[in-house]
MIFI-11658 format. One record per residue: residue in three letters; x, y, z of N, C-alpha, C, CB in turn. Coordinates in pm, whole numbers, plus 32768, in hexadecimal, padded with zeros to 4 digits. Atoms other than C-alpha are relative to their C-alpha. Glycine has a CB too. Example, Ala and Ser with C-alpha at 12.3 -4.5 7.8 and 13.67 -1.06 7.14 Angstrom:
ALA80597F89800084CE7E3E830C805A807880007F9D8003807DSER7FAE7F897FFA85577F9682CA7FB3806D80498029802E7F72
This chain:
MET807A7FB47FF4ED9DA5BE7A5D7FDB80387F78800F80728068SER802C7FD18082ECCBA62D79377F99806D80117FC87F8E7FACASN80637F957FFEEC09A76A78F57F8A7FE37FA5803F80817FDAGLU806880188063EB31A6C877ED7F827FC8804180337FA07F95ASP807D803D7FD9E9C4A67A781E7FF47F767FC17F89805A7FD6ILE801C80868034E94DA51577E97F6F7FFF7FD4801E7F90806CTHR808A800F8030E819A4D577147FDF7F6C7FF57FEC80487F77LEU8031808A8006E75EA38F77497F7F7FFE7FAF7FE87FC78090THR807A800B804FE650A317765A7FC57F75800D801C80217F6DALA804B807E8003E544A20A765D7F7A801D7FBE7FED7FC28090GLY807A7FDF8048E42FA213755D7FFA80967FE57F837FD3804ETHR800E7F6F8014E3ABA37975538025804F807D7F7180217FD6ALA7FD77FBC7F84E433A3C976AF809580227FF97FE27FA6807DGLU7F757FD28000E574A48C76E1801D80448086801B80617F89VAL7FD57FC47F82E62BA4E67822808A803C7FEE7FFF7F978073ARG7F7D7FC08000E74BA5D8784980348007808F7FF9808D7FBFVAL7FBF80017F7DE838A5A97970807780607FF9802D7F6E8029SER7F957F9C8000E92AA6C179CE805D7FE980787FC580918005PRO7FA6801C7F90EA46A6377AA68043807E8037806B7F9C7FD5ALA7FBA7F887FD3EAFDA7857AB17FA180658040804980417F8CGLY80637FA57FC8E9BAA8377B107FBF7FC9807D7F96801F7F9BGLY803580347F83E994A7967C657FBF7F787FF47F9E805E8037GLY803980868011E938A6407BDC7F6B80017FE7801C7FAF8078ARG80917FF8800EE7DEA6BA7B847FCF7FC17F7E7FD480928005ILE80478023807AE6E6A6307A8A7FD380857FC57F867F9B801BSER801C7F798032E6DCA76779B17F9380047F97807E803C7FC6GLY806F8003805DE5D3A6F378BD7FC07F777FF8802E802A7F77LEU804A807C8017E4C6A5EB78887F94801D7F997FC17FC78086LYS80627FEB806AE40BA5E777407FB67F7E7FE4804580347F80VAL8056806E802AE2E8A50376E97FB680307F857F9D7FD28073ASP803D7FD2807EE278A521757D801A80957FEB7F677FE58000SER7FD47F748010E337A66E75757FC3806080657FDE80307F76LEU80317FAC7F92E274A6F276A5806A8004806D7F787FCA8039GLU7F9E7FF37F94E372A77A77A17FB680088085805C807E7FEALEU804980087F82E2F5A71478FA803F8055806F7FF77F71802DLEU7FB97FBE7F93E3FDA7C579CD801B80937FE080837FB8801EARG7FE07F748012E427A93979FE8096800E7FE17FD98052807FGLN7F777FF1802DE563A9AA794E80478070804C8004801B7F69GLY7FB07F9A7FBDE67DAA7279EA80617FC180627FA580638049GLN7F9180357FB1E7B4AA497ABD7FD57FCD8089806A80698011ARG802D80277F7AE6F6AA2C7C077F937F957FFE7FCE8079804BPHE807B804E8009E5E0A94F7B85801C7F717FD07F9D80457FA3GLY7FF4808E8022E5B9A8007AD57FD57FAB807780917FDE7FD6CYS801480517F87E5CCA6F87BE780887FEB803F7FBA7F767FDFPHE7F7C800E7FC3E6EEA7107CD87FFE7FA0807680348088802CPRO7FF7805B7F8EE766A6147DDC8009804F808280787FA27FF2MET7FF47FC87F79E72FA66F7F49804B7F9A80557F718021803EVAL7FA9805E7FBBE84FA5C67FFE807D804C802C80237F857FA5PRO802280657F9AE8DFA59A81057F8F8028806180797FE08050TRP807A7FE87FB3E7A6A64481907F98803D7FA3801A805C807BCYS80727FD0804EE64DA6AE81147FBE807680477F997F8E7FE9GLY80467F8E7FC6E59FA7F88147805C804E805D7F847FD1804CARG7FB67FA77FA7E607A8DD826280357FB8807A7FA98073802AILE7FCD80227F7BE6E7A89B838D7FF5807E805480967FCB7FFBARG80167F8C7FAAE689A98084AD8085804580207FBA7FD68081GLU7F8A7FAC7FE8E78FAA9684B980817FBD7FD0800B80228095GLY7F8B80438038E877A9AE83F780497FA3805F805E80647FCEARG7FB880507F9CE8CDA8E6852E7FBE7F7880158006804C8086PHE803480837FDFE8ACA774857380647FB680577FE07FAF7F80LEU7FAB80527FAAE931A67A866D80337F887FB27FB37FD2807FASP7FBC806C8047EA2BA58385DF80487FB1806D806580367F90GLY7FCE803F7F85EA60A48C86FA7FF58067806F80957FCD7FF1GLY80027F9A7F98EAC1A5768813803280877FD280517FD28073THR7FC67F858035EB44A688872D7F9580517FB880747FE17FA0GLU805A7FA9804BEA77A7B186B7804680327F827FCF80778057ARG7FC87FD48080EAB7A7FA85487FB6807B7FCF7FF97F8F7F96GLN803B7F888039EA79A943849780107FFF7F688040807F803CMET7FFF7FF68091EA1BA95183277FEB80927FD67F937FA47FC2PRO80167F778030EA20AA9282577F6C80217FF5804580157F78LEU808C7FD58001E8DDAB5882717FDD80337F747FE6806E806DASN801B7FD9808AE885AB5481007F6D80257FEA80267F907FA2SER808A7FCF8004E716AB9F814E7FE38039808B7F997F8D7FD9PRO80037FCA7F78E735AC7F82837F72800980368042808A8005PRO7F9880257F9EE6F8AC39839980247F6B7FFF7FD28026808AHIS7FEC80908003E711AACD832880637FD87F917F7A7FB97FEBALA7FB98040806EE7E4A9E682507F9C7FA87FB5807B7FAC8033ILE80698043804BE720A946813580387FA67F917FA280677FC2HIS7FF480578077E726A81E804180877FBF7FEA7FDE804E7F88GLY7F84804A8010E880A78D8082806B804C7FB57FE67F7F7FBATHR7F8D7FC18041E9CEA7D37FDD801C7FCB7F74807B7FED8055ALA7FDA8040807EE9DCA6E87EB27FCB80487F867FD07F717FFEARG80387FB88073E902A7C37DD3805980747FD57F7380358022ASP7FA57F938020EA17A8C97DDD80857FCF7FC7801A8053807CGLY7F7F8037802AEB2FA7DE7D717FFB7FC87F72802D7F958060ALA7FF580438082EBABA7427C2E800B7F698018807C80347FB0TRP800280907FF6EB5FA5CF7C0E80547FC37F917F707FCA7FFBARG7FB480498064EC24A4CA7B4D7FA77F987FBC807C7FBC803FILE80478068804AEBA2A3DF7A4280467F7C801A7FFA80207F67ALA7FC680847FE7EBDBA2787AB17FE27FA07F8E7FCC7FC78084ARG8028805C806BEB1DA1CA799B7F8E80407FB37FD77F748038ARG806F7FCC804FEA37A223787F7FDF7F9D7F918020808C7FC5ALA80308052806FE965A16777807F8F804F7FBE7FCF7F718031GLU80687FB68049E849A1C276967F90802D805C7FC77FA97F90ASN80747FDE7FACE741A1BC77A68021800080967F8E7F9F7FE5GLU7FDE7FFE7F72E806A1BC78EE80858049801480097F708039ALA7F847FBD7FD9E90EA294799680147FEE80967FFE80977FDAVAL7FDB80067F73E9C5A2707AE1806480708019803C7F738028ILE7FA77F927FDFEA61A3A67B7C801E7FFB80967FC280897FD8THR7FD580067F74EB1EA3D07CC480328088802E806E7F948014TYR7FD07F857FC2EB79A4E67DB380407FDD80857F8C80688013ASP7FBB80157F80EC78A4DC7ECD7FE78076805C80997FEB7FEALEU801E7F967FA0EC10A59D800180808049802A7FB97FC5807DVAL7F8E7FAB7FDBECF8A6BF80547FCC806C805F8046803F7F82ASP80297F8F7FAEECF9A7EF813A7F92804F7FBA8079805A8020PRO80067FF97F6FEC21A87481D17FCB7F8280457FAB80728027TRP802D807B7FBEEB9EA713820C80787FC280487FC27F9A7F99PRO7F8B80247FB0EC7BA689832480317F717FEF7FE28016808EHIS7FDA808D800CEC8FA51C82B4801C7FDC7F6F7F927FA58039ALA7FE680348086ED22A466818A7F957F9A7FDB808D7FC07FF9GLY8066805D8030EC23A3AD80BB7FE980137F6C7F7E8013804DARG801B7FF98090EBA8A36D7F5B7F6B7FF17FE880507F927FB3ILE808B8007802DEA56A3AD7EBC80027FC17F757FBC808E7FFETHR8011803C8085E9F1A2D17D967F6F80127FD480287F698001HIS80867FE88035E8C7A32A7CBB7FF27FB47F7D7FE580997FECVAL801B80508077E83EA2327BBD7F8080347FBF7FF37F678023VAL806F7FC6804BE757A2C67AB37FDC7F9F7F908024808D7FC7THR802880678060E692A1C679E87F7E80297FBC7FF17F768045LEU80737FD4804FE5A0A22278D17FC57F8B7FB1802780727FA1THR80468058805EE499A14A78257F9F80577FAF7FB37F8C804BGLU805C7FB38053E390A1AF772A7F97804880527FBC7FA57F9CASP806C7FC37FB2E29AA1FE783F8022801580937F847FAA7FF6SER7FDD7FE97F74E362A22C79808091802F800D7FEA7F828053LEU7F797FD87FD8E493A2C67A2380137FD1808F8016809B7FF2THR7FE280317F7AE52CA2187B508085803D802E80067F658004LEU7F8B7FC07FC4E623A2D07C31801F7FB780817FE880998019THR7FD480457F86E6EAA2117D38807F8043803180187F687FE5MET7F8E7FBB7FC6E7D6A2C57E20802C7FB8807E7FDE8094801ESER7FCA803D7F87E8BEA23B7F2B806B805A803A80387F737FE3VAL7F987FBA7FB7E99FA2D4803380547F9780467FC580678067GLU7FA3805E7FC1EAD2A20C809B8061804E8059804D7FAD7F95ALA7F9E7FC57FA5EBAAA26381C880877FC07FE77FD67FEF8094LYS7F7B8035801CED1EA23F819580457FCF807F8056806A7FBBASP7FB280227F89EDBEA24482F07FAD7FF4807F806A80688015ASP804F7FFF7F84ECBDA29483FB7F6E80187FDF8034806D8062SER80917FF98014EB45A29D842A7FD08090800C7FB77FA78066PHE803B7F7B7FF7EA6AA3CF83FD7F6C7FFA7FDA804B80647FA4PRO808D7FFA8027E8FAA42F83E27FF3803C7F757FAF80538065ALA80127FCD8088E876A47082857F6F7FED7FD5805F7FB97F9CGLN8081800F8042E740A49481AE801780027F697F9B8071802BILE800380008092E6F2A45F803E7F7980337FD3801D7F727FC5GLY807E7FD4803BE5ECA5137F70801580397F767FBC80668059TRP7FFD7FC48086E596A5A37E1C7FA480797FFE7FD67F9A7F92HIS804C7F838005E518A7007DCD7FE180227F6E804E80758045PRO80257FDF808AE46DA7027C777FA8807C7FFB7FB87F8B7FBETRP80567F8D8020E3D8A8447BEC7FB27FDC7F82805580857FECPHE805380228073E2BCA7CC7B0D7FBC807F7FCD7F977F938025ASN80457F8E803AE234A8D07A1E7F6D7FFD8026801180027F68ARG808E7FFC7FDAE0E1A9437A997FA67FED7F877FE080868046SER805280068078E05FA960793680477FB07F937FDF808E7FCELEU7FCF804C8074E08FA86878177F99800D7F91801B7F698023GLY805D7FF58070DFF5A8B176C57F86805280207FD67F787FD3GLY80707FAA7FDADF1BA9BB77647FA97FC9806F7FAB80187F8AALA804F803C7F94DE93A8CE7870804B800C80847FE17F6B7FE1ASP7FC37FF47F7CDED8A91779E17FF27F7D804D7FC08074804FVAL7FFA807F7FB9DF38A7F57AC17FA17FFE8078808F7FE4802ETHR8046801A7F81DE60A7627BD4804B7F92804A7F697FD77FE8LEU7FBB80627FACDEEBA6987CF77F9A7FAB8048805D80478066ASP8057805B7FB6DE4AA5657D9180587FA680567FA67FAB7FA0PHE7FBA805B7FA5DED4A4B87EC67FB37FFA80828094802F8019LYS805080197F88DE4AA42B800A805E7FE380757F9D7F8A7FE9PRO7FA480167F91DF43A46081257FB67FD9807F8053807E8018ALA803980267F7FDF05A3CB827C800380778061804D7F88803CTRP7FF67F8B7FABDF74A50F83228051806C7FBB803D7FDC8087GLN7FAC7F8F8029E011A66282EF8053802980787FAA80777FCAGLU7FAD7FCB7F94E136A6DD83BC7FDC8093801680997FF07FDFGLU80207F757FE4E0C6A81B8466807C80557FEA7FCA80118091ARG7F8F7FA98021E1A2A93683E87FFD807C80587FFD80287F6BGLY7FF67F8B7FAAE21BAA4184D7801E807E7FB0806B7FEB8069ASP7FE27F818042E25BABAF848A808B7FFF7FC17FF580738064ASP7F7780098036E3C8AB4D844680087FA17F8980617FD4806CHIS8009805B8073E353AA64832A802E7F738021805180377F8DLEU7FD580867FDAE3C3A93083EE7F8E7FB78048807D8006805APRO8066804C7FB8E2E8A8168472800980178097800D7F6A7FE1THR80047FEC7F6EE279A85085DA800C7F7D804C7F8080478029GLY800580827FBDE26DA6DA86237F727FCD8010804280098087ARG808C802B7FFBE0F0A6D386207FD47FCF7F777FA48073802FARG803D8031807AE03AA604851D7F6D802D7FFF800C7F657FF4ILE80877FCC800ADEF6A69F84A37FBC7FC47F868000809C7FF9ASP8049802C8078DDE3A64683AD802C80557F897F6580098016PRO7FD57FB48075DE48A6A8824C7FA480767FE380077FA57F86ARG80497F84801DDDDFA80A81F48009801F7F6B803880758053PRO7FF97FDA808DDD8FA89B809E8075805E7FE57F7D80427FD5GLY7F8F7FAB8027DEA5A94C7FDF7FD680917FF4803C7FD17F7DPRO7F7A80218031DF5CAA137F75805C7FCF8070803E80787FBCTRP7FAC80447F9FE072A94F801E809380257FF07FEF7F6B7FF4ASP7F6F80147FF8E1D9A962808780117FA7807A8054808A800CASP801A80547F8CE1A1A8388168802E7F717FEA7F6D80028023CYS7FD8808C8000E211A6DA81C37F8A7FAA802980787FE9805EPHE806E805C7FE8E11BA5B981BD80367F7480197F9D7FFF7F8AGLY7FDE808A7FE4E128A45682407FA97FA17FAF7FF17FE28094MET80468068804DE0CCA331815D80407F7A80258007801B7F63PRO7FBB80767FCBE125A1F9822680007F877FA47FC37FD98082ASP7FFE806D8062E0CEA10C8107805780217F887F727FE07FD3GLY7FAB7FD5806EE1C0A1C880267FC7807A7FBA80127F8F7F9CVAL802A7F888049E1B7A30D7F677FB67FD77F81807A80597FDDASP8052801C8077E0AAA30A7E587FB3807F7FE07F9F7F858016VAL803C7F7F8025E054A4577DB47FEB80017F6A805B8078802DTHR801F7FF9808FDFA7A4857C647FF380927FD57F7E7FB37FE0LEU800B7F7C803EDFDCA5BE7B947FBB7FED7F79808D80447FEFTHR804C800B807DDEE3A5F07A777FF980877FBC7F717FC9801BTRP80147F8D8056DEF6A6ED795E7F907FD97FA0808580297FB3PRO80748032804DDD96A6C478C7801680097F697F83804E8026GLY7FF380078090DD9AA658775E808F7FED7FD07FC9807B7FC4GLN7F75800A8026DF15A633776580447F84803A804A807C802CLEU7FAA80667FC4DFBBA54D78617FD67FE780908095802A7FF9GLU800B80257F71DF92A49279A980867FC6802B7F8B7F988018LEU7F7F802E7FCDE0CCA4597A797FF07FDA8093806E806C7FEFLYS8004802F7F75E0EAA38E7BBA808D8001803A7FC37F708009VAL7F8380027FB5E201A3CC7CB57FEF7F9D8072802680908036THR800A80657F97E236A29A7D9080887FE7803F7FC67F7C7FC8SER7F8780267FB9E335A22A7E917FD77FAA80778052807D802EARG801A804D7F86E34BA12E7FAA80138054807D805C7F868006GLU7FF17FA67F8CE3ADA251808E7F7780368027806280747FE0GLU80847FD67FD1E294A2DF81617FF1809780117FE27FBD8083TRP80047F6F7FEFE2E4A45281547FFF80447F78807780328054VAL80017FB2807BE28EA54C80447FE3809180247F977FC97F9AVAL801A7F727FF4E2A6A6C5803B7FBF802E7F7E80848051801EVAL80447FC68074E1B4A7787F52800A8097800A7F697FD27FF8TYR7FEF7F6E8005E202A8DD7EEC7FC080317F7F809980298007ASP80477FCF8077E110A98E7E037FDE8095800C7F7F7FAF7FE9GLU80197F727FEAE12CAAFB7E69803580597F90803E802B8083GLN7FCF7FB18070E1D6AB687D257FA27FF37F88808F7FD47FD8ALA805A7FFF8073E119ABC57BEA802F7FA27F927FF3808C7FC8GLU7FCB80468075E201AB0A7AFD800B7F6A8012808580377FDFALA7FDF808D7FEDE232A9B67B9E7FC47FCC808280987FEB8001VAL802580447F84E1C9A8B87CA5806C7F98801D7F717FBE7FF7CYS7F97805D7FD6E2B8A7DD7D6C7FC37F908054806E804A8051VAL802A80777FB5E275A67B7DEB80807FB580237F9C7FA57FADGLU7F7980227FD6E3A1A60F7EB880027F87805E804180788044PRO7FF280757FA8E3C4A4A77F3880848008804C7FF87F7B7FADGLN7F857FF97FB2E4BFA49080527FFB7F9D80738017808E8035THR7FF480697F9BE53DA3A781647FDC8030808C808B7FCA8001GLY80297FCB7F7EE4D0A48A82817FCB808C7FEF80757FFE8064PRO803A7F7B800BE42BA5D682CF806B806D80027F9D80178071PRO7FA47F917FECE4CDA72E82C28031800580927FBD80857FDAASN7FBD7FFF7F7DE5BDA75F83E980147F7480367FB080538064GLY7FFA808C7FD5E5D0A5E483EF80877FD580367FDC7FA97F8ELEU7F7F80247FC2E745A5DC84427FF980128097807280557FC6ASN80137FED7F70E6D1A65785977F8F7FAC803A7FE48091801CTHR8077803F7FC6E57DA5B385BE7FF07F6E7FDD7F8780497FD3LEU8011808C802BE595A46984FF807B7FD57FB37F7F7FF07FAAPRO7F85801D804AE702A42284A980067F707FD08079801E8058ARG7FE480848038E754A2FE83C680977FF27FFA7FBD7FEC7F71LEU7F6F800E7FF6E8B2A281841380387FB27F8A80267FBC8084VAL7FB580448069E999A22982F480837FD0803D801A805E7F84THR7F8480387FCAEAB6A142835780537FC87F8D7FE37F91806CPRO7FB0803D806CEBDAA0B4828D7FC97F7B7FCF808D7FEC8030LEU803A80808029EB1B9F6A82887F71800C7FCC80037FA18074GLU808E7FF18025E9BB9FF382517FE880867FBC7FA67FF4807DPRO80227F848046E980A0F881437F6B801F800D80287FF67F6BLEU808C7FD78009E83CA1BB812A7FDB80057F6D7FE7808A8047GLU80298003808CE77EA17F7FE67F6C801E7FF580207F777FC1ALA808D7FE28019E637A2017F597FE980047F6A7FD580868042THR80268003808EE57CA1EA7E0E7F7B80487FEE7FF67F6E7FCCTHR80827FCD802BE469A2AD7D647FED7FDF7F6D7FF6809A8019THR80218019808BE3B9A2587C217F9280607FD57FD27F6C7FEBTRP80677FAE803EE2F9A3477B457FCE7FB37F85803780917FD8SER803780478073E211A2987A527F9280577FC17FC87F748029TRP805A7FA58043E13AA343794D7FB37FBB7F90804D80777FC9ARG804D80298075E033A31778427FBE807B7FC37F957F948025ARG80467F928043DFA3A402773E7F697FEC800F802980077F69ILE809380087FF0DE32A454776A7FBD805E7F9C7FD480238092
């Protein structure tokens, strides 16, 4: 295990990966512009083996009810891997592979692998969950904190979801799909043709977040940052839309961020 950060470079782009800091992407610079909010809780952290909130921290695992720690009372939020130290499996000038073995409080043995690949104009993140001995439900997602302001320009968001998950008073989807509403948001949206969200800092940079997954959470209620979070299912999805990981069938997802100066 290593405590050192990994710096990847490609052209004028630079990415910093922090295995010991929960496997997060702790920095992304384009032409010296830092796109990600800095700080121990920020950057872009992996949401695995679940995304967003689990209602009261409980989910059904086959016929067994599991209880996760309530780290966002009254719910459990954003998985366990962001709190652990990851290992460096491989590194090169523009690519790093890091891994994390699931441990308590997660009840099943498994391994998370995260591949971080940088080019001059894109960052591709691919994460997989492998089950070791037995099957379990899981989700994969990413939680980037993009700086709201770059070079004095505030970001605008453009995306065309097919629906919005109605959010209850407990911040969890009610199960109803509604027409998308104007922000500010802490909401999950459906994009059945794949996640496709454009962030534009006028006069500075345009960045597209894409994924073949059809779920994205957008959170823009903070003054300093906006979050665009591709994921394999909605919040509370271990209960409402479980994706089973088996020893023969891992769960894998990819997101690509591509950018251009404007």
